[in-house]
C-alpha positions in Angstrom: -6.5 2.5 -6.0 -7.2 4.4 -2.9 -10.7 6.0 -2.7 -9.4 9.3 -1.0 -6.9 10.3 -3.7 -7.9 12.0 -6.9 -6.4 11.4 -10.3 -3.4 13.5 -9.5 -2.8 11.5 -6.2 -3.9 14.4 -4.1 -6.1 13.8 -0.9 -9.9 14.1 -1.9 -13.0 13.4 -0.1 -15.0 10.6 -1.8 -18.0 11.9 -3.6 -21.0 10.2 -2.5 -23.5 12.5 -4.2 -25.0 9.8 -6.5 -25.2 7.1 -3.8 -28.7 6.0 -2.3 -29.5 6.7 1.3 -29.5 3.3 3.0 -29.4 1.9 6.5 -25.7 1.4 7.6 -24.4 -0.3 10.8 -21.0 -1.0 12.2 -19.7 -2.9 15.2 -16.2 -2.2 16.5 -14.2 -3.4 19.6 -11.3 -2.1 21.6 -9.7 -4.5 24.0 -7.8 -3.1 27.0 -5.6 -5.3 29.2 -5.4 -4.3 32.9 -2.6 -5.1 35.3 -3.1 -6.8 38.6 -3.4 -3.5 40.6 -6.1 -2.2 38.5 -7.9 -5.5 37.9 -8.1 -5.8 41.8 -10.3 -2.7 41.8 -13.0 -4.2 39.5 -16.1 -4.4 41.5 -19.6 -5.4 40.0 -18.4 -4.7 36.5 -17.1 -1.1 37.3 -14.0 0.7 38.6 -14.7 3.6 40.9 -12.1 6.3 41.4 -11.8 9.7 42.8 -12.5 11.0 39.1 -15.7 9.1 39.0 -16.9 5.6 37.5 -14.4 4.9 34.8 -16.7 2.8 32.6 -19.7 5.0 32.8 -17.4 7.9 31.9 -15.8 5.9 29.0 -19.3 5.2 27.6 -20.2 8.8 27.5 -16.9 9.7 26.0 -17.2 7.0 23.4 -20.5 8.2 22.3 -19.2 11.7 22.1 -16.2 10.6 20.1 -18.4 8.7 17.6 -20.4 11.8 17.0 -17.3 13.9 16.3 -15.6 11.5 14.0 -15.7 13.7 10.9 -14.0 16.5 13.1 -11.0 14.1 13.9 -10.5 12.2 10.7 -9.5 14.2 7.6 -11.9 13.5 4.6 -14.5 11.7 6.7 -18.1 12.5 5.8 -20.1 14.0 8.8 -22.8 11.5 9.4 -26.1 11.9 11.6 -26.1 8.9 14.0 -29.5 7.2 14.5 -27.9 5.3 17.3 -24.7 4.7 19.1 -24.2 2.3 21.9 -21.0 1.6 24.0 -21.0 -1.7 26.0 -18.2 -2.5 28.3 -17.5 -6.1 29.4 -14.9 -6.8 32.1 -13.3 -9.9 33.3 -10.7 -11.1 35.7 -8.1 -13.4 34.3 -6.7 -16.5 36.0 -3.3 -14.6 36.6 -5.3 -11.8 38.5 -5.0 -9.4 35.7 -8.1 -8.0 33.9 -9.5 -7.6 30.4 -11.9 -5.0 29.2 -13.8 -5.4 25.9 -15.3 -2.1 24.7 -18.1 -2.5 22.1 -19.3 0.3 20.0 -22.3 -0.2 17.7 -23.2 2.5 15.5 -26.2 3.1 13.0 -27.1 5.6 10.4 -29.3 6.1 7.3 -26.8 7.8 5.0 -24.9 7.6 1.7 -21.6 6.3 3.3 -20.9 3.7 6.1 -20.5 4.3 9.6 -17.4 2.1 10.3 -15.1 5.0 11.3 -17.8 6.2 13.8 -17.8 2.8 15.5 -14.0 2.5 15.5 -13.7 6.1 16.8 -16.3 5.5 19.6 -14.5 2.2 20.7 -11.1 4.0 20.7 -12.1 7.2 22.5 -13.9 4.9 25.3 -10.6 3.0 25.6 -8.5 6.2 25.9 -10.9 7.5 28.3 -10.5 4.3 30.5 -6.7 4.7 30.2 -6.8 8.5 31.2 -8.9 7.8 34.2 -7.1 4.8 35.5 -3.5 5.9 34.9 -3.5 7.4 38.4 -3.3 3.7 39.6 -0.9 2.4 37.0 0.5 3.2 33.5 0.6 -0.3 32.7 -2.6 -0.4 31.0 -2.3 -1.8 27.4 -4.9 -0.8 24.6 -4.0 -3.8 22.5 -6.6 -4.3 19.8 -9.1 -1.9 18.1 -10.9 -3.5 15.1 -14.0 -3.7 13.0 -16.1 -6.7 13.7 -19.0 -6.0 11.3 -20.5 -3.5 8.9 -23.8 -3.7 6.9 -25.3 -1.6 4.1 -23.7 0.0 1.1 -21.9 -2.1 -1.7 -20.9 -4.9 0.6 -21.2 -6.1 4.0 -18.2 -7.2 6.2 -18.0 -9.8 9.0 -14.7 -10.3 10.8 -13.2 -13.9 10.5 
C-alpha cells in the first residue's frame, strides 16, 4: 500500500504526529555528462561563464532548492534543515568529455525523513548547471539522480 493514499485511494499527507523526533540524514547524487566543448572549459574544478561560475551558482541553487522541497513536491512535509551541503566533483574522461557528480547531503531533526530534500537539492543543482551551460551546448545529459543513503526513522538505507 502506498503511504500517500488514504483508505479511499485519495492523495493524503502521511500523518507523522505520533512519530518521535530523531536525527535524519540523506545523501543523494546527480550525475551530469558534459560533451567535449563544455568539458574543454573545465578549469580548476570550475567552469567560468559570462553568467558567472557555474558550479558555485549550482551549489547555491541546490541548497535553496532543498529548502523549498515541500513547496515543490505535493504532500511533502516542510522540514527545518539543520544542514545541507552540496559538493560538486568534476573530471575529464579519456574521450575528452566530462562528468560531474553533484552530491547533496541533508540533515534534520524531525518526525520524517530528509530524502526528498537531498534528492531535490541534487536535482536543482544539476538543472542549474544545465541552464548556465546551455549557451555553450545543449548536449548536456543529466543521466542519473538517486538516493545513496538515508539514516534515521524506521529503517536506514544504503544503495548497493
